[in-house]
N, CA, C and O atoms as a GROMACS GRO file, in nm:
protein
  560
    1MET      N    1  -2.376   1.029  -3.675
    1MET     CA    2  -2.417   0.987  -3.542
    1MET      C    3  -2.494   1.098  -3.475
    1MET      O    4  -2.465   1.217  -3.491
    2SER      N    5  -2.592   1.058  -3.401
    2SER     CA    6  -2.679   1.158  -3.340
    2SER      C    7  -2.625   1.206  -3.206
    2SER      O    8  -2.543   1.140  -3.142
    3ASP      N    9  -2.674   1.322  -3.166
    3ASP     CA   10  -2.638   1.375  -3.034
    3ASP      C   11  -2.690   1.284  -2.923
    3ASP      O   12  -2.629   1.273  -2.817
    4ASP      N   13  -2.805   1.219  -2.949
    4ASP     CA   14  -2.862   1.130  -2.850
    4ASP      C   15  -2.769   1.012  -2.823
    4ASP      O   16  -2.750   0.973  -2.707
    5TRP      N   17  -2.711   0.956  -2.927
    5TRP     CA   18  -2.618   0.844  -2.911
    5TRP      C   19  -2.496   0.889  -2.831
    5TRP      O   20  -2.451   0.817  -2.741
    6ALA      N   21  -2.442   1.005  -2.861
    6ALA     CA   22  -2.325   1.057  -2.791
    6ALA      C   23  -2.356   1.078  -2.643
    6ALA      O   24  -2.274   1.048  -2.557
    7ARG      N   25  -2.475   1.130  -2.613
    7ARG     CA   26  -2.514   1.151  -2.473
    7ARG      C   27  -2.527   1.017  -2.400
    7ARG      O   28  -2.485   1.004  -2.285
    8GLN      N   29  -2.584   0.918  -2.468
    8GLN     CA   30  -2.597   0.786  -2.406
    8GLN      C   31  -2.460   0.725  -2.376
    8GLN      O   32  -2.439   0.668  -2.269
    9ARG      N   33  -2.367   0.737  -2.468
    9ARG     CA   34  -2.232   0.683  -2.448
    9ARG      C   35  -2.160   0.758  -2.335
    9ARG      O   36  -2.089   0.698  -2.255
   10THR      N   37  -2.179   0.890  -2.330
   10THR     CA   38  -2.117   0.969  -2.224
   10THR      C   39  -2.174   0.928  -2.088
   10THR      O   40  -2.099   0.914  -1.992
   11GLU      N   41  -2.304   0.910  -2.081
   11GLU     CA   42  -2.368   0.869  -1.956
   11GLU      C   43  -2.322   0.729  -1.915
   11GLU      O   44  -2.297   0.704  -1.797
   12ALA      N   45  -2.312   0.638  -2.010
   12ALA     CA   46  -2.266   0.502  -1.981
   12ALA      C   47  -2.123   0.505  -1.927
   12ALA      O   48  -2.090   0.431  -1.834
   13ALA      N   49  -2.039   0.588  -1.985
   13ALA     CA   50  -1.901   0.598  -1.938
   13ALA      C   51  -1.896   0.657  -1.798
   13ALA      O   52  -1.815   0.614  -1.716
   14ARG      N   53  -1.980   0.754  -1.770
   14ARG     CA   54  -1.984   0.815  -1.637
   14ARG      C   55  -2.028   0.712  -1.533
   14ARG      O   56  -1.968   0.703  -1.425
   15VAL      N   57  -2.131   0.634  -1.563
   15VAL     CA   58  -2.181   0.532  -1.472
   15VAL      C   59  -2.073   0.426  -1.447
   15VAL      O   60  -2.052   0.383  -1.334
   16GLN      N   61  -2.005   0.386  -1.554
   16GLN     CA   62  -1.898   0.286  -1.540
   16GLN      C   63  -1.786   0.340  -1.451
   16GLN      O   64  -1.733   0.266  -1.368
   17ALA      N   65  -1.749   0.466  -1.468
   17ALA     CA   66  -1.643   0.526  -1.385
   17ALA      C   67  -1.687   0.533  -1.239
   17ALA      O   68  -1.605   0.508  -1.150
   18GLU      N   69  -1.813   0.566  -1.213
   18GLU     CA   70  -1.864   0.569  -1.075
   18GLU      C   71  -1.859   0.430  -1.012
   18GLU      O   72  -1.822   0.417  -0.895
   19ARG      N   73  -1.895   0.328  -1.087
   19ARG     CA   74  -1.891   0.191  -1.035
   19ARG      C   75  -1.748   0.149  -1.003
   19ARG      O   76  -1.722   0.086  -0.901
   20LEU      N   77  -1.655   0.184  -1.091
   20LEU     CA   78  -1.515   0.152  -1.067
   20LEU      C   79  -1.465   0.221  -0.941
   20LEU      O   80  -1.398   0.159  -0.859
   21ARG      N   81  -1.496   0.349  -0.926
   21ARG     CA   82  -1.456   0.424  -0.807
   21ARG      C   83  -1.514   0.363  -0.681
   21ARG      O   84  -1.445   0.351  -0.580
   22ALA      N   85  -1.640   0.324  -0.686
   22ALA     CA   86  -1.705   0.263  -0.569
   22ALA      C   87  -1.638   0.130  -0.533
   22ALA      O   88  -1.617   0.100  -0.416
   23ARG      N   89  -1.606   0.050  -0.635
   23ARG     CA   90  -1.540  -0.079  -0.610
   23ARG      C   91  -1.400  -0.058  -0.551
   23ARG      O   92  -1.361  -0.127  -0.458
   24GLN      N   93  -1.327   0.039  -0.605
   24GLN     CA   94  -1.194   0.069  -0.553
   24GLN      C   95  -1.201   0.121  -0.409
   24GLN      O   96  -1.120   0.083  -0.325
   25ASP      N   97  -1.299   0.208  -0.381
   25ASP     CA   98  -1.315   0.259  -0.245
   25ASP      C   99  -1.344   0.146  -0.147
   25ASP      O  100  -1.291   0.145  -0.036
   26ALA      N  101  -1.428   0.050  -0.188
   26ALA     CA  102  -1.460  -0.063  -0.101
   26ALA      C  103  -1.336  -0.149  -0.076
   26ALA      O  104  -1.314  -0.195   0.036
   27GLU      N  105  -1.255  -0.171  -0.180
   27GLU     CA  106  -1.133  -0.250  -0.164
   27GLU      C  107  -1.034  -0.178  -0.072
   27GLU      O  108  -0.972  -0.240   0.014
   28HIS      N  109  -1.018  -0.048  -0.091
   28HIS     CA  110  -0.928   0.029  -0.005
   28HIS      C  111  -0.975   0.025   0.140
   28HIS      O  112  -0.895   0.010   0.232
   29ALA      N  113  -1.106   0.039   0.161
   29ALA     CA  114  -1.161   0.036   0.297
   29ALA      C  115  -1.135  -0.100   0.362
   29ALA      O  116  -1.101  -0.106   0.480
   30ALA      N  117  -1.151  -0.208   0.287
   30ALA     CA  118  -1.125  -0.341   0.342
   30ALA      C  119  -0.976  -0.356   0.376
   30ALA      O  120  -0.942  -0.413   0.480
   31ALA      N  121  -0.888  -0.305   0.290
   31ALA     CA  122  -0.745  -0.312   0.316
   31ALA      C  123  -0.708  -0.227   0.437
   31ALA      O  124  -0.624  -0.268   0.518
   32GLU      N  125  -0.768  -0.110   0.451
   32GLU     CA  126  -0.741  -0.024   0.567
   32GLU      C  127  -0.783  -0.093   0.696
   32GLU      O  128  -0.714  -0.082   0.798
   33GLU      N  129  -0.894  -0.163   0.694
   33GLU     CA  130  -0.939  -0.237   0.812
   33GLU      C  131  -0.842  -0.350   0.847
   33GLU      O  132  -0.812  -0.373   0.964
   34LEU      N  133  -0.792  -0.420   0.745
   34LEU     CA  134  -0.692  -0.524   0.769
   34LEU      C  135  -0.568  -0.465   0.836
   34LEU      O  136  -0.515  -0.522   0.931
   35LEU      N  137  -0.521  -0.350   0.786
   35LEU     CA  138  -0.402  -0.288   0.843
   35LEU      C  139  -0.424  -0.244   0.987
   35LEU      O  140  -0.336  -0.262   1.072
   36ARG      N  141  -0.540  -0.188   1.016
   36ARG     CA  142  -0.570  -0.147   1.155
   36ARG      C  143  -0.568  -0.268   1.248
   36ARG      O  144  -0.512  -0.261   1.358
   37ALA      N  145  -0.629  -0.377   1.205
   37ALA     CA  146  -0.632  -0.498   1.288
   37ALA      C  147  -0.492  -0.556   1.305
   37ALA      O  148  -0.455  -0.602   1.413
   38PHE      N  149  -0.413  -0.554   1.197
   38PHE     CA  150  -0.276  -0.605   1.204
   38PHE      C  151  -0.193  -0.524   1.302
   38PHE      O  152  -0.123  -0.580   1.386
   39VAL      N  153  -0.200  -0.391   1.292
   39VAL     CA  154  -0.119  -0.305   1.380
   39VAL      C  155  -0.156  -0.330   1.525
   39VAL      O  156  -0.068  -0.335   1.611
   40ALA      N  157  -0.284  -0.344   1.553
   40ALA     CA  158  -0.326  -0.372   1.691
   40ALA      C  159  -0.267  -0.504   1.739
   40ALA      O  160  -0.218  -0.513   1.852
   41ALA      N  161  -0.271  -0.607   1.654
   41ALA     CA  162  -0.215  -0.737   1.693
   41ALA      C  163  -0.064  -0.729   1.708
   41ALA      O  164  -0.007  -0.787   1.801
   42ALA      N  165   0.003  -0.658   1.618
   42ALA     CA  166   0.149  -0.648   1.624
   42ALA      C  167   0.194  -0.570   1.746
   42ALA      O  168   0.296  -0.603   1.807
   43ARG      N  169   0.120  -0.468   1.784
   43ARG     CA  170   0.156  -0.393   1.905
   43ARG      C  171   0.144  -0.481   2.028
   43ARG      O  172   0.222  -0.469   2.123
   44GLU      N  173   0.046  -0.570   2.027
   44GLU     CA  174   0.022  -0.657   2.141
   44GLU      C  175   0.120  -0.774   2.146
   44GLU      O  176   0.170  -0.810   2.253
   45ARG      N  177   0.148  -0.834   2.030
   45ARG     CA  178   0.225  -0.958   2.026
   45ARG      C  179   0.362  -0.947   1.962
   45ARG      O  180   0.441  -1.041   1.969
   46GLY      N  181   0.394  -0.835   1.900
   46GLY     CA  182   0.520  -0.823   1.828
   46GLY      C  183   0.503  -0.869   1.685
   46GLY      O  184   0.397  -0.922   1.652
   47PRO      N  185   0.598  -0.852   1.602
   47PRO     CA  186   0.731  -0.797   1.627
   47PRO      C  187   0.727  -0.645   1.643
   47PRO      O  188   0.631  -0.578   1.603
   48GLU      N  189   0.833  -0.593   1.701
   48GLU     CA  190   0.844  -0.448   1.719
   48GLU      C  191   0.857  -0.380   1.582
   48GLU      O  192   0.916  -0.437   1.490
   49PRO      N  193   0.803  -0.260   1.570
   49PRO     CA  194   0.821  -0.187   1.444
   49PRO      C  195   0.968  -0.151   1.424
   49PRO      O  196   1.042  -0.130   1.520
   50VAL      N  197   1.009  -0.144   1.299
   50VAL     CA  198   1.147  -0.111   1.263
   50VAL      C  199   1.148   0.020   1.184
   50VAL      O  200   1.045   0.060   1.129
   51PRO      N  201   1.262   0.086   1.178
   51PRO     CA  202   1.270   0.207   1.094
   51PRO      C  203   1.247   0.169   0.947
   51PRO      O  204   1.306   0.073   0.897
   52LEU      N  205   1.163   0.244   0.880
   52LEU     CA  206   1.135   0.219   0.739
   52LEU      C  207   1.220   0.311   0.652
   52LEU      O  208   1.239   0.428   0.684
   53GLU      N  209   1.269   0.257   0.542
   53GLU     CA  210   1.349   0.334   0.447
   53GLU      C  211   1.280   0.335   0.312
   53GLU      O  212   1.201   0.246   0.280
   54VAL      N  213   1.312   0.437   0.232
   54VAL     CA  214   1.263   0.447   0.095
   54VAL      C  215   1.377   0.405   0.002
   54VAL      O  216   1.492   0.445   0.021
   55LYS      N  217   1.343   0.323  -0.097
   55LYS     CA  218   1.441   0.281  -0.197
   55LYS      C  219   1.430   0.371  -0.319
   55LYS      O  220   1.320   0.408  -0.361
   56GLY      N  221   1.544   0.406  -0.374
   56GLY     CA  222   1.545   0.484  -0.496
   56GLY      C  223   1.506   0.399  -0.615
   56GLY      O  224   1.531   0.279  -0.617
   57TYR      N  225   1.444   0.462  -0.715
   57TYR     CA  226   1.409   0.389  -0.837
   57TYR      C  227   1.535   0.330  -0.898
   57TYR      O  228   1.642   0.391  -0.894
   58GLY      N  229   1.522   0.212  -0.952
   58GLY     CA  230   1.633   0.148  -1.019
   58GLY      C  231   1.747   0.109  -0.926
   58GLY      O  232   1.861   0.094  -0.971
   59GLY      N  233   1.717   0.092  -0.797
   59GLY     CA  234   1.820   0.054  -0.703
   59GLY      C  235   1.920   0.165  -0.672
   59GLY      O  236   2.032   0.138  -0.631
   60ARG      N  237   1.879   0.288  -0.692
   60ARG     CA  238   1.967   0.403  -0.672
   60ARG      C  239   1.964   0.450  -0.527
   60ARG      O  240   1.918   0.561  -0.497
   61GLY      N  241   2.014   0.368  -0.438
   61GLY     CA  242   2.029   0.406  -0.298
   61GLY      C  243   1.902   0.399  -0.216
   61GLY      O  244   1.795   0.362  -0.265
   62THR      N  245   1.917   0.436  -0.091
   62THR     CA  246   1.804   0.439   0.002
   62THR      C  247   1.808   0.570   0.079
   62THR      O  248   1.910   0.640   0.082
   63ALA      N  249   1.696   0.602   0.141
   63ALA     CA  250   1.687   0.720   0.226
   63ALA      C  251   1.608   0.682   0.350
   63ALA      O  252   1.506   0.613   0.342
   64ARG      N  253   1.655   0.727   0.464
   64ARG     CA  254   1.582   0.699   0.588
   64ARG      C  255   1.455   0.785   0.590
   64ARG      O  256   1.443   0.883   0.517
   65THR      N  257   1.363   0.746   0.675
   65THR     CA  258   1.241   0.822   0.697
   65THR      C  259   1.222   0.837   0.847
   65THR      O  260   1.298   0.781   0.926
   66ARG      N  261   1.122   0.911   0.886
   66ARG     CA  262   1.087   0.923   1.028
   66ARG      C  263   0.990   0.812   1.069
   66ARG      O  264   0.947   0.806   1.184
   67LEU      N  265   0.957   0.726   0.977
   67LEU     CA  266   0.856   0.622   0.999
   67LEU      C  267   0.914   0.500   1.067
   67LEU      O  268   1.029   0.461   1.045
   68ARG      N  269   0.830   0.440   1.150
   68ARG     CA  270   0.859   0.308   1.207
   68ARG      C  271   0.739   0.222   1.174
   68ARG      O  272   0.624   0.268   1.179
   69GLY      N  273   0.767   0.098   1.140
   69GLY     CA  274   0.657   0.010   1.105
   69GLY      C  275   0.708  -0.125   1.061
   69GLY      O  276   0.810  -0.174   1.111
   70TRP      N  277   0.637  -0.184   0.968
   70TRP     CA  278   0.670  -0.318   0.920
   70TRP      C  279   0.669  -0.318   0.768
   70TRP      O  280   0.582  -0.258   0.705
   71TYR      N  281   0.768  -0.384   0.710
   71TYR     CA  282   0.773  -0.401   0.565
   71TYR      C  283   0.674  -0.509   0.525
   71TYR      O  284   0.664  -0.612   0.591
   72LEU      N  285   0.600  -0.485   0.418
   72LEU     CA  286   0.499  -0.580   0.373
   72LEU      C  287   0.546  -0.667   0.258
   72LEU      O  288   0.489  -0.772   0.232
   73ARG      N  289   0.650  -0.624   0.190
   73ARG     CA  290   0.704  -0.702   0.078
   73ARG      C  291   0.848  -0.737   0.111
   73ARG      O  292   0.918  -0.662   0.179
   74GLN      N  293   0.892  -0.850   0.063
   74GLN     CA  294   1.028  -0.894   0.092
   74GLN      C  295   1.131  -0.798   0.032
   74GLN      O  296   1.242  -0.787   0.083
   75ASP      N  297   1.095  -0.730  -0.078
   75ASP     CA  298   1.189  -0.635  -0.138
   75ASP      C  299   1.183  -0.497  -0.070
   75ASP      O  300   1.250  -0.403  -0.112
   76ARG      N  301   1.103  -0.487   0.034
   76ARG     CA  302   1.092  -0.366   0.116
   76ARG      C  303   1.042  -0.244   0.039
   76ARG      O  304   1.083  -0.131   0.068
   77THR      N  305   0.954  -0.266  -0.057
   77THR     CA  306   0.900  -0.156  -0.136
   77THR      C  307   0.762  -0.111  -0.091
   77THR      O  308   0.704  -0.021  -0.151
   78ALA      N  309   0.709  -0.172   0.013
   78ALA     CA  310   0.581  -0.132   0.069
   78ALA      C  311   0.585  -0.160   0.219
   78ALA      O  312   0.649  -0.256   0.264
   79GLY      N  313   0.517  -0.076   0.295
   79GLY     CA  314   0.516  -0.095   0.439
   79GLY      C  315   0.394  -0.034   0.503
   79GLY      O  316   0.320   0.043   0.442
   80VAL      N  317   0.375  -0.070   0.628
   80VAL     CA  318   0.269  -0.011   0.709
   80VAL      C  319   0.336   0.052   0.830
   80VAL      O  320   0.420  -0.010   0.895
   81SER      N  321   0.297   0.174   0.860
   81SER     CA  322   0.356   0.242   0.976
   81SER      C  323   0.291   0.193   1.103
   81SER      O  324   0.186   0.128   1.099
   82ALA      N  325   0.352   0.224   1.215
   82ALA     CA  326   0.297   0.186   1.345
   82ALA      C  327   0.164   0.256   1.370
   82ALA      O  328   0.090   0.218   1.461
   83ASP      N  329   0.132   0.358   1.291
   83ASP     CA  330   0.003   0.426   1.300
   83ASP      C  331  -0.102   0.362   1.212
   83ASP      O  332  -0.219   0.402   1.215
   84GLY      N  333  -0.063   0.262   1.132
   84GLY     CA  334  -0.157   0.192   1.045
   84GLY      C  335  -0.168   0.250   0.905
   84GLY      O  336  -0.255   0.208   0.829
   85ASP      N  337  -0.082   0.344   0.869
   85ASP     CA  338  -0.085   0.402   0.735
   85ASP      C  339  -0.001   0.318   0.640
   85ASP      O  340   0.103   0.263   0.679
   86PHE      N  341  -0.046   0.307   0.516
   86PHE     CA  342   0.022   0.231   0.412
   86PHE      C  343   0.115   0.323   0.334
   86PHE      O  344   0.078   0.436   0.301
   87TYR      N  345   0.235   0.274   0.304
   87TYR     CA  346   0.333   0.353   0.229
   87TYR      C  347   0.394   0.270   0.116
   87TYR      O  348   0.430   0.154   0.134
   88VAL      N  349   0.404   0.332  -0.001
   88VAL     CA  350   0.486   0.279  -0.108
   88VAL      C  351   0.625   0.333  -0.081
   88VAL      O  352   0.644   0.455  -0.071
   89LEU      N  353   0.722   0.245  -0.069
   89LEU     CA  354   0.855   0.285  -0.023
   89LEU      C  355   0.957   0.285  -0.136
   89LEU      O  356   1.071   0.242  -0.119
   90THR      N  357   0.914   0.335  -0.251
   90THR     CA  358   1.005   0.360  -0.363
   90THR      C  359   0.979   0.501  -0.412
   90THR      O  360   0.865   0.549  -0.410
   91ALA      N  361   1.083   0.567  -0.456
   91ALA     CA  362   1.070   0.704  -0.503
   91ALA      C  363   1.196   0.745  -0.579
   91ALA      O  364   1.301   0.682  -0.564
   92PRO      N  365   1.185   0.849  -0.660
   92PRO     CA  366   1.307   0.903  -0.720
   92PRO      C  367   1.382   0.980  -0.612
   92PRO      O  368   1.331   1.080  -0.561
   93LEU      N  369   1.498   0.936  -0.577
   93LEU     CA  370   1.574   0.999  -0.468
   93LEU      C  371   1.684   1.088  -0.523
   93LEU      O  372   1.757   1.050  -0.614
   94THR      N  373   1.693   1.206  -0.468
   94THR     CA  374   1.802   1.297  -0.501
   94THR      C  375   1.915   1.273  -0.401
   94THR      O  376   1.894   1.209  -0.298
   95PRO      N  377   2.034   1.322  -0.430
   95PRO     CA  378   2.141   1.311  -0.330
   95PRO      C  379   2.102   1.376  -0.197
   95PRO      O  380   2.140   1.327  -0.091
   96LEU      N  381   2.026   1.484  -0.203
   96LEU     CA  382   1.981   1.550  -0.081
   96LEU      C  383   1.886   1.460  -0.001
   96LEU      O  384   1.892   1.455   0.122
   97ASP      N  385   1.797   1.389  -0.072
   97ASP     CA  386   1.707   1.295  -0.004
   97ASP      C  387   1.787   1.187   0.069
   97ASP      O  388   1.756   1.152   0.182
   98ARG      N  389   1.889   1.135   0.003
   98ARG     CA  390   1.969   1.030   0.065
   98ARG      C  391   2.045   1.083   0.186
   98ARG      O  392   2.074   1.007   0.280
   99LEU      N  393   2.077   1.211   0.185
   99LEU     CA  394   2.149   1.271   0.297
   99LEU      C  395   2.055   1.309   0.411
   99LEU      O  396   2.080   1.273   0.526
  100ARG      N  397   1.949   1.381   0.380
  100ARG     CA  398   1.857   1.432   0.482
  100ARG      C  399   1.744   1.336   0.518
  100ARG      O  400   1.686   1.346   0.627
  101GLY      N  401   1.713   1.245   0.428
  101GLY     CA  402   1.601   1.155   0.450
  101GLY      C  403   1.484   1.191   0.361
  101GLY      O  404   1.476   1.302   0.308
  102ALA      N  405   1.394   1.097   0.345
  102ALA     CA  406   1.276   1.116   0.260
  102ALA      C  407   1.151   1.126   0.348
  102ALA      O  408   1.150   1.080   0.462
  103ARG      N  409   1.049   1.187   0.293
  103ARG     CA  410   0.921   1.199   0.364
  103ARG      C  411   0.809   1.146   0.275
  103ARG      O  412   0.735   1.223   0.213
  104PRO      N  413   0.796   1.014   0.271
  104PRO     CA  414   0.689   0.956   0.187
  104PRO      C  415   0.552   0.992   0.243
  104PRO      O  416   0.534   1.010   0.364
  105GLU      N  417   0.456   1.002   0.154
  105GLU     CA  418   0.318   1.029   0.191
  105GLU      C  419   0.241   0.898   0.198
  105GLU      O  420   0.263   0.809   0.116
  106PRO      N  421   0.151   0.885   0.295
  106PRO     CA  422   0.070   0.763   0.298
  106PRO      C  423  -0.022   0.757   0.177
  106PRO      O  424  -0.060   0.860   0.121
  107SER      N  425  -0.057   0.637   0.138
  107SER     CA  426  -0.152   0.619   0.028
  107SER      C  427  -0.254   0.514   0.068
  107SER      O  428  -0.235   0.441   0.165
  108ARG      N  429  -0.361   0.508  -0.008
  108ARG     CA  430  -0.464   0.409   0.024
  108ARG      C  431  -0.412   0.271  -0.012
  108ARG      O  432  -0.359   0.251  -0.121
  109PRO      N  433  -0.426   0.176   0.079
  109PRO     CA  434  -0.369   0.043   0.055
  109PRO      C  435  -0.453  -0.040  -0.042
  109PRO      O  436  -0.576  -0.030  -0.044
  110PRO      N  437  -0.386  -0.123  -0.122
  110PRO     CA  438  -0.458  -0.217  -0.207
  110PRO      C  439  -0.479  -0.349  -0.134
  110PRO      O  440  -0.410  -0.378  -0.037
  111LEU      N  441  -0.574  -0.429  -0.181
  111LEU     CA  442  -0.591  -0.563  -0.126
  111LEU      C  443  -0.488  -0.660  -0.182
  111LEU      O  444  -0.461  -0.764  -0.123
  112VAL      N  445  -0.429  -0.624  -0.298
  112VAL     CA  446  -0.324  -0.704  -0.359
  112VAL      C  447  -0.205  -0.612  -0.386
  112VAL      O  448  -0.216  -0.516  -0.462
  113LEU      N  449  -0.092  -0.640  -0.322
  113LEU     CA  450   0.029  -0.562  -0.343
  113LEU      C  451   0.093  -0.605  -0.475
  113LEU      O  452   0.114  -0.724  -0.498
  114GLY      N  453   0.123  -0.509  -0.560
  114GLY     CA  454   0.188  -0.540  -0.687
  114GLY      C  455   0.093  -0.594  -0.793
  114GLY      O  456   0.138  -0.655  -0.889
  115ALA      N  457  -0.036  -0.574  -0.777
  115ALA     CA  458  -0.133  -0.623  -0.875
  115ALA      C  459  -0.102  -0.564  -1.012
  115ALA      O  460  -0.072  -0.445  -1.025
  116GLY      N  461  -0.110  -0.648  -1.112
  116GLY     CA  462  -0.082  -0.603  -1.248
  116GLY      C  463   0.065  -0.608  -1.283
  116GLY      O  464   0.102  -0.575  -1.396
  117GLY      N  465   0.149  -0.649  -1.190
  117GLY     CA  466   0.292  -0.660  -1.216
  117GLY      C  467   0.328  -0.792  -1.281
  117GLY      O  468   0.240  -0.867  -1.324
  118LYS      N  469   0.455  -0.820  -1.287
  118LYS     CA  470   0.501  -0.946  -1.344
  118LYS      C  471   0.454  -1.063  -1.258
  118LYS      O  472   0.424  -1.046  -1.140
  119ASP      N  473   0.447  -1.180  -1.320
  119ASP     CA  474   0.409  -1.300  -1.246
  119ASP      C  475   0.501  -1.317  -1.126
  119ASP      O  476   0.623  -1.303  -1.137
  120GLY      N  477   0.442  -1.347  -1.012
  120GLY     CA  478   0.520  -1.368  -0.892
  120GLY      C  479   0.550  -1.239  -0.815
  120GLY      O  480   0.604  -1.244  -0.705
  121ASP      N  481   0.515  -1.124  -0.872
  121ASP     CA  482   0.542  -0.997  -0.805
  121ASP      C  483   0.426  -0.951  -0.719
  121ASP      O  484   0.441  -0.858  -0.639
  122SER      N  485   0.311  -1.014  -0.732
  122SER     CA  486   0.197  -0.970  -0.654
  122SER      C  487   0.172  -1.065  -0.537
  122SER      O  488   0.201  -1.184  -0.544
  123ILE      N  489   0.116  -1.008  -0.431
  123ILE     CA  490   0.082  -1.087  -0.313
  123ILE      C  491  -0.039  -1.021  -0.247
  123ILE      O  492  -0.047  -0.898  -0.240
  124GLU      N  493  -0.131  -1.102  -0.200
  124GLU     CA  494  -0.246  -1.047  -0.130
  124GLU      C  495  -0.199  -0.982  -0.001
  124GLU      O  496  -0.107  -1.031   0.064
  125LEU      N  497  -0.263  -0.871   0.035
  125LEU     CA  498  -0.225  -0.798   0.156
  125LEU      C  499  -0.232  -0.889   0.278
  125LEU      O  500  -0.141  -0.887   0.361
  126ALA      N  501  -0.337  -0.968   0.289
  126ALA     CA  502  -0.351  -1.058   0.405
  126ALA      C  503  -0.234  -1.156   0.414
  126ALA      O  504  -0.185  -1.184   0.523
  127ALA      N  505  -0.189  -1.208   0.300
  127ALA     CA  506  -0.076  -1.301   0.299
  127ALA      C  507   0.053  -1.228   0.339
  127ALA      O  508   0.137  -1.284   0.410
  128ALA      N  509   0.069  -1.105   0.294
  128ALA     CA  510   0.188  -1.028   0.331
  128ALA      C  511   0.190  -1.002   0.481
  128ALA      O  512   0.295  -1.009   0.544
  129LEU      N  513   0.075  -0.972   0.538
  129LEU     CA  514   0.066  -0.950   0.683
  129LEU      C  515   0.094  -1.079   0.759
  129LEU      O  516   0.155  -1.076   0.866
  130ASP      N  517   0.049  -1.192   0.705
  130ASP     CA  518   0.076  -1.322   0.768
  130ASP      C  519   0.226  -1.352   0.769
  130ASP      O  520   0.275  -1.418   0.861
  131ARG      N  521   0.297  -1.306   0.669
  131ARG     CA  522   0.443  -1.328   0.668
  131ARG      C  523   0.510  -1.252   0.782
  131ARG      O  524   0.605  -1.301   0.844
  132VAL      N  525   0.459  -1.134   0.810
  132VAL     CA  526   0.518  -1.051   0.916
  132VAL      C  527   0.485  -1.107   1.053
  132VAL      O  528   0.571  -1.114   1.141
  133LEU      N  529   0.360  -1.145   1.072
  133LEU     CA  530   0.315  -1.197   1.201
  133LEU      C  531   0.221  -1.315   1.177
  133LEU      O  532   0.099  -1.296   1.170
  134PRO      N  533   0.275  -1.435   1.164
  134PRO     CA  534   0.191  -1.551   1.138
  134PRO      C  535   0.082  -1.566   1.244
  134PRO      O  536   0.106  -1.553   1.364
  135GLY      N  537  -0.040  -1.593   1.196
  135GLY     CA  538  -0.152  -1.615   1.286
  135GLY      C  539  -0.208  -1.491   1.352
  135GLY      O  540  -0.282  -1.502   1.450
  136TRP      N  541  -0.174  -1.373   1.302
  136TRP     CA  542  -0.218  -1.249   1.368
  136TRP      C  543  -0.369  -1.236   1.374
  136TRP      O  544  -0.422  -1.173   1.466
  137ARG      N  545  -0.441  -1.294   1.278
  137ARG     CA  546  -0.587  -1.282   1.279
  137ARG      C  547  -0.651  -1.373   1.380
  137ARG      O  548  -0.769  -1.358   1.411
  138ASP      N  549  -0.574  -1.470   1.432
  138ASP     CA  550  -0.627  -1.565   1.530
  138ASP      C  551  -0.615  -1.512   1.672
  138ASP      O  552  -0.659  -1.577   1.767
  139ALA      N  553  -0.555  -1.393   1.687
  139ALA     CA  554  -0.535  -1.339   1.822
  139ALA      C  555  -0.670  -1.308   1.886
  139ALA      O  556  -0.764  -1.268   1.817
  140PRO      N  557  -0.680  -1.325   2.018
  140PRO     CA  558  -0.807  -1.296   2.087
  140PRO      C  559  -0.838  -1.149   2.084
  140PRO      O  560  -0.941  -1.107   2.138
   0.00000   0.00000   0.00000
């Protein structure tokens, strides 16, 4: 195989990775906009934000956080804070975490929660937000 072929394949892979990154960035940006609009509607119309907790992997307990917001999944493994940040609310918890509390870091939100999981485990972000506050997008 020639060096020219290897360079072409390397360039094609680089271009493909850039396209994937751009598509993911666009999806995250759209999800972030949905969350900002939802938080504004929820602050105006309710429900009130609740304390968010982190669940340990494998059902190994929970830990409180300093966060207040809304759970996006019925199993409480994802949430949005009252500031509009998205959180995955599962983590490996130590006994100290369960005692003192956990400090999850915000992450970029997906447009589909649980994408790539088992059948029935995924839900579109917009549908999850509708569960929390039905009709929130219809607010004036």
